[in-house]
PDB file of N, CA, C, O and CB in Angstrom:
ATOM      1  N   MET A   1       0.846  -1.181   0.000  1.00  0.00           N
ATOM      2  CA  MET A   1       0.000   0.000   0.000  1.00  0.00           C
ATOM      3  C   MET A   1       0.887   1.239   0.000  1.00  0.00           C
ATOM      4  O   MET A   1       1.752   1.402   0.861  1.00  0.00           O
ATOM      5  CB  MET A   1      -0.960   0.001   1.222  1.00  0.00           C
ATOM      6  N   LYS A   2       0.661   2.091  -0.965  1.00  0.00           N
ATOM      7  CA  LYS A   2       1.393   3.357  -1.037  1.00  0.00           C
ATOM      8  C   LYS A   2       0.443   4.487  -0.716  1.00  0.00           C
ATOM      9  O   LYS A   2      -0.607   4.630  -1.343  1.00  0.00           O
ATOM     10  CB  LYS A   2       2.037   3.562  -2.434  1.00  0.00           C
ATOM     11  N   SER A   3       0.810   5.272   0.242  1.00  0.00           N
ATOM     12  CA  SER A   3       0.006   6.422   0.626  1.00  0.00           C
ATOM     13  C   SER A   3       0.889   7.657   0.628  1.00  0.00           C
ATOM     14  O   SER A   3       2.110   7.573   0.760  1.00  0.00           O
ATOM     15  CB  SER A   3      -0.652   6.209   2.012  1.00  0.00           C
ATOM     16  N   SER A   4       0.252   8.789   0.479  1.00  0.00           N
ATOM     17  CA  SER A   4       0.996  10.047   0.452  1.00  0.00           C
ATOM     18  C   SER A   4       0.392  11.006   1.473  1.00  0.00           C
ATOM     19  O   SER A   4      -0.648  10.732   2.073  1.00  0.00           O
ATOM     20  CB  SER A   4       0.981  10.676  -0.975  1.00  0.00           C
ATOM     21  N   LEU A   5       1.062  12.122   1.652  1.00  0.00           N
ATOM     22  CA  LEU A   5       0.517  13.143   2.544  1.00  0.00           C
ATOM     23  C   LEU A   5      -0.798  13.689   1.990  1.00  0.00           C
ATOM     24  O   LEU A   5      -1.664  14.121   2.751  1.00  0.00           O
ATOM     25  CB  LEU A   5       1.531  14.288   2.742  1.00  0.00           C
ATOM     26  N   GLY A   6      -0.943  13.669   0.679  1.00  0.00           N
ATOM     27  CA  GLY A   6      -2.212  14.064   0.071  1.00  0.00           C
ATOM     28  C   GLY A   6      -3.331  13.107   0.466  1.00  0.00           C
ATOM     29  O   GLY A   6      -4.456  13.528   0.737  1.00  0.00           O
ATOM     30  N   ASP A   7      -3.007  11.803   0.496  1.00  0.00           N
ATOM     31  CA  ASP A   7      -3.985  10.806   0.937  1.00  0.00           C
ATOM     32  C   ASP A   7      -4.364  11.036   2.396  1.00  0.00           C
ATOM     33  O   ASP A   7      -5.535  10.954   2.766  1.00  0.00           O
ATOM     34  CB  ASP A   7      -3.429   9.382   0.750  1.00  0.00           C
ATOM     35  N   LEU A   8      -3.362  11.322   3.212  1.00  0.00           N
ATOM     36  CA  LEU A   8      -3.618  11.599   4.630  1.00  0.00           C
ATOM     37  C   LEU A   8      -4.541  12.804   4.764  1.00  0.00           C
ATOM     38  O   LEU A   8      -5.484  12.785   5.555  1.00  0.00           O
ATOM     39  CB  LEU A   8      -2.291  11.848   5.393  1.00  0.00           C
ATOM     40  N   ASN A   9      -4.272  13.831   4.004  1.00  0.00           N
ATOM     41  CA  ASN A   9      -5.105  15.025   4.024  1.00  0.00           C
ATOM     42  C   ASN A   9      -6.553  14.680   3.657  1.00  0.00           C
ATOM     43  O   ASN A   9      -7.492  15.155   4.296  1.00  0.00           O
ATOM     44  CB  ASN A   9      -4.544  16.086   3.058  1.00  0.00           C
ATOM     45  N   ASN A  10      -6.721  13.858   2.631  1.00  0.00           N
ATOM     46  CA  ASN A  10      -8.063  13.435   2.214  1.00  0.00           C
ATOM     47  C   ASN A  10      -8.766  12.657   3.320  1.00  0.00           C
ATOM     48  O   ASN A  10      -9.955  12.863   3.563  1.00  0.00           O
ATOM     49  CB  ASN A  10      -7.984  12.580   0.945  1.00  0.00           C
ATOM     50  N   HIS A  11      -8.038  11.761   3.994  1.00  0.00           N
ATOM     51  CA  HIS A  11      -8.620  10.992   5.100  1.00  0.00           C
ATOM     52  C   HIS A  11      -9.065  11.914   6.239  1.00  0.00           C
ATOM     53  O   HIS A  11     -10.137  11.730   6.816  1.00  0.00           O
ATOM     54  CB  HIS A  11      -7.605   9.957   5.626  1.00  0.00           C
ATOM     55  N   LEU A  12      -8.234  12.901   6.551  1.00  0.00           N
ATOM     56  CA  LEU A  12      -8.574  13.819   7.636  1.00  0.00           C
ATOM     57  C   LEU A  12      -9.822  14.637   7.302  1.00  0.00           C
ATOM     58  O   LEU A  12     -10.681  14.839   8.160  1.00  0.00           O
ATOM     59  CB  LEU A  12      -7.396  14.753   7.929  1.00  0.00           C
ATOM     60  N   PHE A  13      -9.922  15.105   6.066  1.00  0.00           N
ATOM     61  CA  PHE A  13     -11.109  15.864   5.680  1.00  0.00           C
ATOM     62  C   PHE A  13     -12.350  14.982   5.610  1.00  0.00           C
ATOM     63  O   PHE A  13     -13.451  15.432   5.931  1.00  0.00           O
ATOM     64  CB  PHE A  13     -10.883  16.543   4.340  1.00  0.00           C
ATOM     65  N   ALA A  14     -12.180  13.729   5.192  1.00  0.00           N
ATOM     66  CA  ALA A  14     -13.315  12.801   5.179  1.00  0.00           C
ATOM     67  C   ALA A  14     -13.808  12.559   6.600  1.00  0.00           C
ATOM     68  O   ALA A  14     -15.013  12.489   6.844  1.00  0.00           O
ATOM     69  CB  ALA A  14     -12.922  11.462   4.509  1.00  0.00           C
ATOM     70  N   GLN A  15     -12.869  12.430   7.538  1.00  0.00           N
ATOM     71  CA  GLN A  15     -13.251  12.236   8.934  1.00  0.00           C
ATOM     72  C   GLN A  15     -13.977  13.465   9.468  1.00  0.00           C
ATOM     73  O   GLN A  15     -14.958  13.346  10.202  1.00  0.00           O
ATOM     74  CB  GLN A  15     -12.014  11.932   9.795  1.00  0.00           C
ATOM     75  N   LEU A  16     -13.499  14.624   9.104  1.00  0.00           N
ATOM     76  CA  LEU A  16     -14.155  15.865   9.514  1.00  0.00           C
ATOM     77  C   LEU A  16     -15.598  15.917   8.986  1.00  0.00           C
ATOM     78  O   LEU A  16     -16.511  16.341   9.694  1.00  0.00           O
ATOM     79  CB  LEU A  16     -13.352  17.091   9.009  1.00  0.00           C
ATOM     80  N   GLU A  17     -15.785  15.486   7.756  1.00  0.00           N
ATOM     81  CA  GLU A  17     -17.139  15.455   7.184  1.00  0.00           C
ATOM     82  C   GLU A  17     -18.033  14.472   7.945  1.00  0.00           C
ATOM     83  O   GLU A  17     -19.199  14.769   8.202  1.00  0.00           O
ATOM     84  CB  GLU A  17     -17.083  15.071   5.688  1.00  0.00           C
ATOM     85  N   ARG A  18     -17.492  13.300   8.306  1.00  0.00           N
ATOM     86  CA  ARG A  18     -18.286  12.329   9.072  1.00  0.00           C
ATOM     87  C   ARG A  18     -18.676  12.902  10.430  1.00  0.00           C
ATOM     88  O   ARG A  18     -19.800  12.698  10.889  1.00  0.00           O
ATOM     89  CB  ARG A  18     -17.501  11.014   9.259  1.00  0.00           C
ATOM     90  N   LEU A  19     -17.771  13.607  11.063  1.00  0.00           N
ATOM     91  CA  LEU A  19     -18.075  14.204  12.366  1.00  0.00           C
ATOM     92  C   LEU A  19     -19.087  15.341  12.246  1.00  0.00           C
ATOM     93  O   LEU A  19     -19.773  15.668  13.214  1.00  0.00           O
ATOM     94  CB  LEU A  19     -16.796  14.719  13.020  1.00  0.00           C
ATOM     95  N   SER A  20     -19.180  15.939  11.066  1.00  0.00           N
ATOM     96  CA  SER A  20     -20.083  17.068  10.861  1.00  0.00           C
ATOM     97  C   SER A  20     -21.525  16.653  10.582  1.00  0.00           C
ATOM     98  O   SER A  20     -22.413  17.504  10.522  1.00  0.00           O
ATOM     99  CB  SER A  20     -19.583  17.909   9.727  1.00  0.00           C
ATOM    100  N   GLU A  21     -21.765  15.363  10.412  1.00  0.00           N
ATOM    101  CA  GLU A  21     -23.122  14.901  10.126  1.00  0.00           C
ATOM    102  C   GLU A  21     -24.027  15.198  11.313  1.00  0.00           C
ATOM    103  O   GLU A  21     -23.777  14.747  12.431  1.00  0.00           O
ATOM    104  CB  GLU A  21     -23.134  13.388   9.801  1.00  0.00           C
ATOM    105  N   GLU A  22     -25.080  15.963  11.054  1.00  0.00           N
ATOM    106  CA  GLU A  22     -25.965  16.409  12.129  1.00  0.00           C
ATOM    107  C   GLU A  22     -26.787  15.286  12.742  1.00  0.00           C
ATOM    108  O   GLU A  22     -27.177  15.376  13.907  1.00  0.00           O
ATOM    109  CB  GLU A  22     -26.886  17.469  11.616  1.00  0.00           C
ATOM    110  N   ASP A  23     -27.059  14.226  11.979  1.00  0.00           N
ATOM    111  CA  ASP A  23     -27.886  13.135  12.512  1.00  0.00           C
ATOM    112  C   ASP A  23     -27.052  12.092  13.259  1.00  0.00           C
ATOM    113  O   ASP A  23     -27.581  11.057  13.666  1.00  0.00           O
ATOM    114  CB  ASP A  23     -28.655  12.460  11.377  1.00  0.00           C
ATOM    115  N   LEU A  24     -25.793  12.345  13.438  1.00  0.00           N
ATOM    116  CA  LEU A  24     -24.909  11.442  14.172  1.00  0.00           C
ATOM    117  C   LEU A  24     -25.076  11.694  15.669  1.00  0.00           C
ATOM    118  O   LEU A  24     -24.716  12.760  16.168  1.00  0.00           O
ATOM    119  CB  LEU A  24     -23.420  11.636  13.737  1.00  0.00           C
ATOM    120  N   THR A  25     -25.624  10.709  16.381  1.00  0.00           N
ATOM    121  CA  THR A  25     -25.871  10.876  17.813  1.00  0.00           C
ATOM    122  C   THR A  25     -25.585   9.577  18.548  1.00  0.00           C
ATOM    123  O   THR A  25     -25.363   8.533  17.935  1.00  0.00           O
ATOM    124  CB  THR A  25     -27.323  11.328  18.069  1.00  0.00           C
ATOM    125  N   GLY A  26     -25.593   9.659  19.845  1.00  0.00           N
ATOM    126  CA  GLY A  26     -25.474   8.488  20.711  1.00  0.00           C
ATOM    127  C   GLY A  26     -24.222   7.662  20.465  1.00  0.00           C
ATOM    128  O   GLY A  26     -23.118   8.194  20.347  1.00  0.00           O
ATOM    129  N   GLU A  27     -24.419   6.343  20.390  1.00  0.00           N
ATOM    130  CA  GLU A  27     -23.295   5.411  20.213  1.00  0.00           C
ATOM    131  C   GLU A  27     -22.538   5.655  18.920  1.00  0.00           C
ATOM    132  O   GLU A  27     -21.313   5.544  18.879  1.00  0.00           O
ATOM    133  CB  GLU A  27     -23.794   3.980  20.242  1.00  0.00           C
ATOM    134  N   LYS A  28     -23.274   5.988  17.859  1.00  0.00           N
ATOM    135  CA  LYS A  28     -22.624   6.245  16.566  1.00  0.00           C
ATOM    136  C   LYS A  28     -21.702   7.464  16.653  1.00  0.00           C
ATOM    137  O   LYS A  28     -20.625   7.476  16.058  1.00  0.00           O
ATOM    138  CB  LYS A  28     -23.684   6.459  15.460  1.00  0.00           C
ATOM    139  N   LEU A  29     -22.127   8.479  17.388  1.00  0.00           N
ATOM    140  CA  LEU A  29     -21.299   9.668  17.573  1.00  0.00           C
ATOM    141  C   LEU A  29     -20.050   9.322  18.384  1.00  0.00           C
ATOM    142  O   LEU A  29     -18.947   9.759  18.054  1.00  0.00           O
ATOM    143  CB  LEU A  29     -22.102  10.787  18.271  1.00  0.00           C
ATOM    144  N   ILE A  30     -20.229   8.543  19.436  1.00  0.00           N
ATOM    145  CA  ILE A  30     -19.086   8.129  20.264  1.00  0.00           C
ATOM    146  C   ILE A  30     -18.106   7.301  19.431  1.00  0.00           C
ATOM    147  O   ILE A  30     -16.893   7.484  19.535  1.00  0.00           O
ATOM    148  CB  ILE A  30     -19.567   7.314  21.499  1.00  0.00           C
ATOM    149  N   GLU A  31     -18.628   6.395  18.609  1.00  0.00           N
ATOM    150  CA  GLU A  31     -17.772   5.589  17.720  1.00  0.00           C
ATOM    151  C   GLU A  31     -16.971   6.484  16.792  1.00  0.00           C
ATOM    152  O   GLU A  31     -15.768   6.294  16.617  1.00  0.00           O
ATOM    153  CB  GLU A  31     -18.618   4.599  16.894  1.00  0.00           C
ATOM    154  N   GLU A  32     -17.643   7.459  16.200  1.00  0.00           N
ATOM    155  CA  GLU A  32     -16.979   8.352  15.250  1.00  0.00           C
ATOM    156  C   GLU A  32     -15.944   9.228  15.934  1.00  0.00           C
ATOM    157  O   GLU A  32     -14.891   9.501  15.359  1.00  0.00           O
ATOM    158  CB  GLU A  32     -18.002   9.223  14.539  1.00  0.00           C
ATOM    159  N   ILE A  33     -16.227   9.673  17.152  1.00  0.00           N
ATOM    160  CA  ILE A  33     -15.259  10.464  17.915  1.00  0.00           C
ATOM    161  C   ILE A  33     -14.027   9.622  18.227  1.00  0.00           C
ATOM    162  O   ILE A  33     -12.901  10.102  18.095  1.00  0.00           O
ATOM    163  CB  ILE A  33     -15.894  10.997  19.222  1.00  0.00           C
ATOM    164  N   ASN A  34     -14.226   8.383  18.636  1.00  0.00           N
ATOM    165  CA  ASN A  34     -13.095   7.493  18.915  1.00  0.00           C
ATOM    166  C   ASN A  34     -12.286   7.215  17.649  1.00  0.00           C
ATOM    167  O   ASN A  34     -11.056   7.169  17.675  1.00  0.00           O
ATOM    168  CB  ASN A  34     -13.592   6.171  19.523  1.00  0.00           C
ATOM    169  N   ARG A  35     -12.999   7.032  16.553  1.00  0.00           N
ATOM    170  CA  ARG A  35     -12.315   6.816  15.280  1.00  0.00           C
ATOM    171  C   ARG A  35     -11.487   8.047  14.926  1.00  0.00           C
ATOM    172  O   ARG A  35     -10.342   7.917  14.492  1.00  0.00           O
ATOM    173  CB  ARG A  35     -13.332   6.503  14.154  1.00  0.00           C
ATOM    174  N   ALA A  36     -12.051   9.233  15.107  1.00  0.00           N
ATOM    175  CA  ALA A  36     -11.337  10.483  14.809  1.00  0.00           C
ATOM    176  C   ALA A  36     -10.088  10.623  15.672  1.00  0.00           C
ATOM    177  O   ALA A  36      -9.041  11.056  15.190  1.00  0.00           O
ATOM    178  CB  ALA A  36     -12.259  11.693  15.025  1.00  0.00           C
ATOM    179  N   LYS A  37     -10.198  10.259  16.941  1.00  0.00           N
ATOM    180  CA  LYS A  37      -9.028  10.330  17.835  1.00  0.00           C
ATOM    181  C   LYS A  37      -7.926   9.400  17.353  1.00  0.00           C
ATOM    182  O   LYS A  37      -6.750   9.762  17.374  1.00  0.00           O
ATOM    183  CB  LYS A  37      -9.424   9.971  19.282  1.00  0.00           C
ATOM    184  N   THR A  38      -8.302   8.205  16.922  1.00  0.00           N
ATOM    185  CA  THR A  38      -7.319   7.242  16.429  1.00  0.00           C
ATOM    186  C   THR A  38      -6.660   7.742  15.153  1.00  0.00           C
ATOM    187  O   THR A  38      -5.438   7.678  15.013  1.00  0.00           O
ATOM    188  CB  THR A  38      -7.977   5.883  16.183  1.00  0.00           C
ATOM    189  N   ILE A  39      -7.469   8.240  14.223  1.00  0.00           N
ATOM    190  CA  ILE A  39      -6.929   8.765  12.966  1.00  0.00           C
ATOM    191  C   ILE A  39      -5.996   9.941  13.238  1.00  0.00           C
ATOM    192  O   ILE A  39      -4.935  10.051  12.623  1.00  0.00           O
ATOM    193  CB  ILE A  39      -8.072   9.195  12.021  1.00  0.00           C
ATOM    194  N   THR A  40      -6.387  10.812  14.151  1.00  0.00           N
ATOM    195  CA  THR A  40      -5.558  11.965  14.504  1.00  0.00           C
ATOM    196  C   THR A  40      -4.227  11.531  15.104  1.00  0.00           C
ATOM    197  O   THR A  40      -3.184  12.109  14.797  1.00  0.00           O
ATOM    198  CB  THR A  40      -6.300  12.871  15.484  1.00  0.00           C
ATOM    199  N   SER A  41      -4.263  10.521  15.951  1.00  0.00           N
ATOM    200  CA  SER A  41      -3.037  10.014  16.568  1.00  0.00           C
ATOM    201  C   SER A  41      -2.087   9.446  15.518  1.00  0.00           C
ATOM    202  O   SER A  41      -0.888   9.726  15.538  1.00  0.00           O
ATOM    203  CB  SER A  41      -3.370   8.941  17.612  1.00  0.00           C
ATOM    204  N   VAL A  42      -2.628   8.650  14.606  1.00  0.00           N
ATOM    205  CA  VAL A  42      -1.800   8.078  13.539  1.00  0.00           C
ATOM    206  C   VAL A  42      -1.269   9.193  12.635  1.00  0.00           C
ATOM    207  O   VAL A  42      -0.097   9.183  12.258  1.00  0.00           O
ATOM    208  CB  VAL A  42      -2.611   7.044  12.707  1.00  0.00           C
ATOM    209  N   ALA A  43      -2.122  10.142  12.292  1.00  0.00           N
ATOM    210  CA  ALA A  43      -1.698  11.259  11.441  1.00  0.00           C
ATOM    211  C   ALA A  43      -0.563  12.034  12.091  1.00  0.00           C
ATOM    212  O   ALA A  43       0.393  12.428  11.423  1.00  0.00           O
ATOM    213  CB  ALA A  43      -2.880  12.199  11.153  1.00  0.00           C
ATOM    214  N   HIS A  44      -0.671  12.252  13.397  1.00  0.00           N
ATOM    215  CA  HIS A  44       0.385  12.968  14.118  1.00  0.00           C
ATOM    216  C   HIS A  44       1.717  12.224  13.991  1.00  0.00           C
ATOM    217  O   HIS A  44       2.754  12.848  13.765  1.00  0.00           O
ATOM    218  CB  HIS A  44       0.004  13.139  15.609  1.00  0.00           C
ATOM    219  N   GLN A  45       1.696  10.920  14.133  1.00  0.00           N
ATOM    220  CA  GLN A  45       2.921  10.128  14.024  1.00  0.00           C
ATOM    221  C   GLN A  45       3.495  10.172  12.608  1.00  0.00           C
ATOM    222  O   GLN A  45       4.710  10.256  12.429  1.00  0.00           O
ATOM    223  CB  GLN A  45       2.650   8.680  14.430  1.00  0.00           C
ATOM    224  N   ILE A  46       2.628  10.116  11.615  1.00  0.00           N
ATOM    225  CA  ILE A  46       3.081  10.192  10.226  1.00  0.00           C
ATOM    226  C   ILE A  46       3.748  11.540   9.966  1.00  0.00           C
ATOM    227  O   ILE A  46       4.808  11.601   9.343  1.00  0.00           O
ATOM    228  CB  ILE A  46       1.899   9.979   9.252  1.00  0.00           C
ATOM    229  N   ILE A  47       3.138  12.599  10.434  1.00  0.00           N
ATOM    230  CA  ILE A  47       3.694  13.942  10.238  1.00  0.00           C
ATOM    231  C   ILE A  47       5.004  14.106  10.996  1.00  0.00           C
ATOM    232  O   ILE A  47       5.949  14.696  10.473  1.00  0.00           O
ATOM    233  CB  ILE A  47       2.691  15.012  10.687  1.00  0.00           C
ATOM    234  N   ALA A  48       5.073  13.593  12.221  1.00  0.00           N
ATOM    235  CA  ALA A  48       6.317  13.676  13.011  1.00  0.00           C
ATOM    236  C   ALA A  48       7.443  12.911  12.326  1.00  0.00           C
ATOM    237  O   ALA A  48       8.582  13.377  12.291  1.00  0.00           O
ATOM    238  CB  ALA A  48       6.096  13.122  14.438  1.00  0.00           C
ATOM    239  N   THR A  49       7.127  11.740  11.783  1.00  0.00           N
ATOM    240  CA  THR A  49       8.139  10.950  11.086  1.00  0.00           C
ATOM    241  C   THR A  49       8.604  11.677   9.829  1.00  0.00           C
ATOM    242  O   THR A  49       9.799  11.720   9.538  1.00  0.00           O
ATOM    243  CB  THR A  49       7.588   9.554  10.727  1.00  0.00           C
ATOM    244  N   GLY A  50       7.667  12.245   9.090  1.00  0.00           N
ATOM    245  CA  GLY A  50       8.031  13.015   7.896  1.00  0.00           C
ATOM    246  C   GLY A  50       8.905  14.203   8.236  1.00  0.00           C
ATOM    247  O   GLY A  50       9.849  14.512   7.509  1.00  0.00           O
ATOM    248  N   SER A  51       8.599  14.868   9.331  1.00  0.00           N
ATOM    249  CA  SER A  51       9.392  16.010   9.773  1.00  0.00           C
ATOM    250  C   SER A  51      10.818  15.576  10.134  1.00  0.00           C
ATOM    251  O   SER A  51      11.786  16.261   9.804  1.00  0.00           O
ATOM    252  CB  SER A  51       8.720  16.692  10.978  1.00  0.00           C
ATOM    253  N   LEU A  52      10.932  14.447  10.804  1.00  0.00           N
ATOM    254  CA  LEU A  52      12.258  13.925  11.170  1.00  0.00           C
ATOM    255  C   LEU A  52      13.061  13.568   9.924  1.00  0.00           C
ATOM    256  O   LEU A  52      14.252  13.871   9.848  1.00  0.00           O
ATOM    257  CB  LEU A  52      12.120  12.688  12.083  1.00  0.00           C
ATOM    258  N   VAL A  53      12.424  12.931   8.955  1.00  0.00           N
ATOM    259  CA  VAL A  53      13.107  12.581   7.708  1.00  0.00           C
ATOM    260  C   VAL A  53      13.586  13.843   6.999  1.00  0.00           C
ATOM    261  O   VAL A  53      14.707  13.890   6.493  1.00  0.00           O
ATOM    262  CB  VAL A  53      12.173  11.766   6.782  1.00  0.00           C
ATOM    263  N   LEU A  54      12.729  14.869   6.967  1.00  0.00           N
ATOM    264  CA  LEU A  54      13.101  16.132   6.335  1.00  0.00           C
ATOM    265  C   LEU A  54      14.292  16.775   7.037  1.00  0.00           C
ATOM    266  O   LEU A  54      15.213  17.259   6.378  1.00  0.00           O
ATOM    267  CB  LEU A  54      11.914  17.091   6.333  1.00  0.00           C
ATOM    268  N   LYS A  55      14.279  16.784   8.371  1.00  0.00           N
ATOM    269  CA  LYS A  55      15.404  17.364   9.123  1.00  0.00           C
ATOM    270  C   LYS A  55      16.692  16.596   8.858  1.00  0.00           C
ATOM    271  O   LYS A  55      17.757  17.197   8.715  1.00  0.00           O
ATOM    272  CB  LYS A  55      15.100  17.370  10.634  1.00  0.00           C
ATOM    273  N   ALA A  56      16.599  15.266   8.791  1.00  0.00           N
ATOM    274  CA  ALA A  56      17.791  14.447   8.516  1.00  0.00           C
ATOM    275  C   ALA A  56      18.324  14.739   7.113  1.00  0.00           C
ATOM    276  O   ALA A  56      19.536  14.821   6.912  1.00  0.00           O
ATOM    277  CB  ALA A  56      17.463  12.935   8.661  1.00  0.00           C
ATOM    278  N   LYS A  57      17.424  14.893   6.149  1.00  0.00           N
ATOM    279  CA  LYS A  57      17.835  15.212   4.780  1.00  0.00           C
ATOM    280  C   LYS A  57      18.492  16.587   4.729  1.00  0.00           C
ATOM    281  O   LYS A  57      19.509  16.765   4.058  1.00  0.00           O
ATOM    282  CB  LYS A  57      16.627  15.162   3.823  1.00  0.00           C
ATOM    283  N   GLN A  58      17.918  17.557   5.433  1.00  0.00           N
ATOM    284  CA  GLN A  58      18.503  18.903   5.458  1.00  0.00           C
ATOM    285  C   GLN A  58      19.882  18.876   6.103  1.00  0.00           C
ATOM    286  O   GLN A  58      20.801  19.549   5.635  1.00  0.00           O
ATOM    287  CB  GLN A  58      17.583  19.881   6.214  1.00  0.00           C
ATOM    288  N   LEU A  59      20.030  18.106   7.169  1.00  0.00           N
ATOM    289  CA  LEU A  59      21.325  17.993   7.830  1.00  0.00           C
ATOM    290  C   LEU A  59      22.352  17.367   6.896  1.00  0.00           C
ATOM    291  O   LEU A  59      23.487  17.835   6.812  1.00  0.00           O
ATOM    292  CB  LEU A  59      21.203  17.167   9.116  1.00  0.00           C
ATOM    293  N   ALA A  60      21.954  16.314   6.199  1.00  0.00           N
ATOM    294  CA  ALA A  60      22.870  15.666   5.259  1.00  0.00           C
ATOM    295  C   ALA A  60      23.241  16.623   4.129  1.00  0.00           C
ATOM    296  O   ALA A  60      24.406  16.684   3.736  1.00  0.00           O
ATOM    297  CB  ALA A  60      22.239  14.381   4.686  1.00  0.00           C
ATOM    298  N   ASP A  61      22.282  17.365   3.606  1.00  0.00           N
ATOM    299  CA  ASP A  61      22.563  18.330   2.537  1.00  0.00           C
ATOM    300  C   ASP A  61      23.491  19.428   3.026  1.00  0.00           C
ATOM    301  O   ASP A  61      24.413  19.828   2.315  1.00  0.00           O
ATOM    302  CB  ASP A  61      21.262  18.944   2.007  1.00  0.00           C
ATOM    303  N   ASP A  62      23.251  19.921   4.245  1.00  0.00           N
ATOM    304  CA  ASP A  62      24.114  20.968   4.807  1.00  0.00           C
ATOM    305  C   ASP A  62      25.531  20.455   4.972  1.00  0.00           C
ATOM    306  O   ASP A  62      26.493  21.167   4.689  1.00  0.00           O
ATOM    307  CB  ASP A  62      23.570  21.459   6.159  1.00  0.00           C
ATOM    308  N   ARG A  63      25.659  19.212   5.434  1.00  0.00           N
ATOM    309  CA  ARG A  63      26.988  18.644   5.633  1.00  0.00           C
ATOM    310  C   ARG A  63      27.700  18.474   4.302  1.00  0.00           C
ATOM    311  O   ARG A  63      28.901  18.725   4.208  1.00  0.00           O
ATOM    312  CB  ARG A  63      26.898  17.301   6.361  1.00  0.00           C
ATOM    313  N   MET A  64      26.982  18.056   3.281  1.00  0.00           N
ATOM    314  CA  MET A  64      27.592  17.860   1.968  1.00  0.00           C
ATOM    315  C   MET A  64      28.003  19.181   1.339  1.00  0.00           C
ATOM    316  O   MET A  64      28.959  19.227   0.565  1.00  0.00           O
ATOM    317  CB  MET A  64      26.634  17.125   1.047  1.00  0.00           C
ATOM    318  N   ASN A  65      27.290  20.259   1.661  1.00  0.00           N
ATOM    319  CA  ASN A  65      27.580  21.557   1.082  1.00  0.00           C
ATOM    320  C   ASN A  65      28.546  22.383   1.934  1.00  0.00           C
ATOM    321  O   ASN A  65      28.917  23.495   1.558  1.00  0.00           O
ATOM    322  CB  ASN A  65      26.299  22.318   0.882  1.00  0.00           C
ATOM    323  N   ALA A  66      28.945  21.841   3.069  1.00  0.00           N
ATOM    324  CA  ALA A  66      29.820  22.604   3.968  1.00  0.00           C
ATOM    325  C   ALA A  66      31.188  22.822   3.327  1.00  0.00           C
ATOM    326  O   ALA A  66      31.688  21.982   2.578  1.00  0.00           O
ATOM    327  CB  ALA A  66      29.977  21.875   5.323  1.00  0.00           C
ATOM    328  N   ASN A  67      31.767  23.954   3.637  1.00  0.00           N
ATOM    329  CA  ASN A  67      33.109  24.259   3.153  1.00  0.00           C
ATOM    330  C   ASN A  67      34.104  23.531   4.048  1.00  0.00           C
ATOM    331  O   ASN A  67      34.293  23.907   5.205  1.00  0.00           O
ATOM    332  CB  ASN A  67      33.379  25.807   3.140  1.00  0.00           C
ATOM    333  N   THR A  68      34.731  22.504   3.522  1.00  0.00           N
ATOM    334  CA  THR A  68      35.636  21.684   4.334  1.00  0.00           C
ATOM    335  C   THR A  68      37.090  22.167   4.255  1.00  0.00           C
ATOM    336  O   THR A  68      37.970  21.570   4.875  1.00  0.00           O
ATOM    337  CB  THR A  68      35.554  20.227   3.888  1.00  0.00           C
ATOM    338  N   VAL A  69      37.345  23.219   3.515  1.00  0.00           N
ATOM    339  CA  VAL A  69      38.714  23.747   3.403  1.00  0.00           C
ATOM    340  C   VAL A  69      39.043  24.487   4.698  1.00  0.00           C
ATOM    341  O   VAL A  69      38.294  25.363   5.130  1.00  0.00           O
ATOM    342  CB  VAL A  69      38.867  24.701   2.150  1.00  0.00           C
ATOM    343  N   ILE A  70      40.163  24.129   5.309  1.00  0.00           N
ATOM    344  CA  ILE A  70      40.578  24.776   6.551  1.00  0.00           C
ATOM    345  C   ILE A  70      41.235  26.112   6.195  1.00  0.00           C
ATOM    346  O   ILE A  70      42.136  26.154   5.357  1.00  0.00           O
ATOM    347  CB  ILE A  70      41.561  23.859   7.373  1.00  0.00           C
ATOM    348  N   PRO A  71      40.795  27.198   6.823  1.00  0.00           N
ATOM    349  CA  PRO A  71      41.404  28.501   6.547  1.00  0.00           C
ATOM    350  C   PRO A  71      42.896  28.485   6.871  1.00  0.00           C
ATOM    351  O   PRO A  71      43.317  27.834   7.827  1.00  0.00           O
ATOM    352  CB  PRO A  71      40.699  29.605   7.353  1.00  0.00           C
ATOM    353  N   LYS A  72      43.692  29.198   6.082  1.00  0.00           N
ATOM    354  CA  LYS A  72      45.155  29.245   6.247  1.00  0.00           C
ATOM    355  C   LYS A  72      45.551  29.652   7.652  1.00  0.00           C
ATOM    356  O   LYS A  72      46.521  29.116   8.187  1.00  0.00           O
ATOM    357  CB  LYS A  72      45.773  30.212   5.246  1.00  0.00           C
ATOM    358  N   MET A  73      44.828  30.591   8.275  1.00  0.00           N
ATOM    359  CA  MET A  73      45.225  31.081   9.600  1.00  0.00           C
ATOM    360  C   MET A  73      45.054  30.006  10.674  1.00  0.00           C
ATOM    361  O   MET A  73      45.637  30.132  11.751  1.00  0.00           O
ATOM    362  CB  MET A  73      44.408  32.321   9.972  1.00  0.00           C
ATOM    363  N   LEU A  74      44.258  28.933  10.409  1.00  0.00           N
ATOM    364  CA  LEU A  74      44.074  27.880  11.394  1.00  0.00           C
ATOM    365  C   LEU A  74      45.004  26.699  11.181  1.00  0.00           C
ATOM    366  O   LEU A  74      45.073  25.805  12.024  1.00  0.00           O
ATOM    367  CB  LEU A  74      42.659  27.409  11.371  1.00  0.00           C
ATOM    368  N   GLU A  75      45.721  26.684  10.060  1.00  0.00           N
ATOM    369  CA  GLU A  75      46.624  25.573   9.786  1.00  0.00           C
ATOM    370  C   GLU A  75      47.900  25.723  10.612  1.00  0.00           C
ATOM    371  O   GLU A  75      48.400  26.821  10.854  1.00  0.00           O
ATOM    372  CB  GLU A  75      46.958  25.499   8.278  1.00  0.00           C
ATOM    373  N   GLY A  76      48.403  24.546  11.037  1.00  0.00           N
ATOM    374  CA  GLY A  76      49.622  24.349  11.775  1.00  0.00           C
ATOM    375  C   GLY A  76      50.309  25.509  12.273  1.00  0.00           C
ATOM    376  O   GLY A  76      51.354  25.381  12.909  1.00  0.00           O
TER     377      GLY A  76
END
């Protein structure tokens, strides 16, 4: 299964629409609220992981682009 952040966004908006249904009451409402909490928790983890991957990539890019030449005044 391949999913993207766009798919996650679609799932979150679909969940928001389900929660917005006015005829949702009682047990069905509680079920939907619990489902929303679970989806939100998973979404948070996906976003946190993506953020960590991005930071690691930025760090690697910064390291690769760093000027590794030692200035003459610091040599021996």
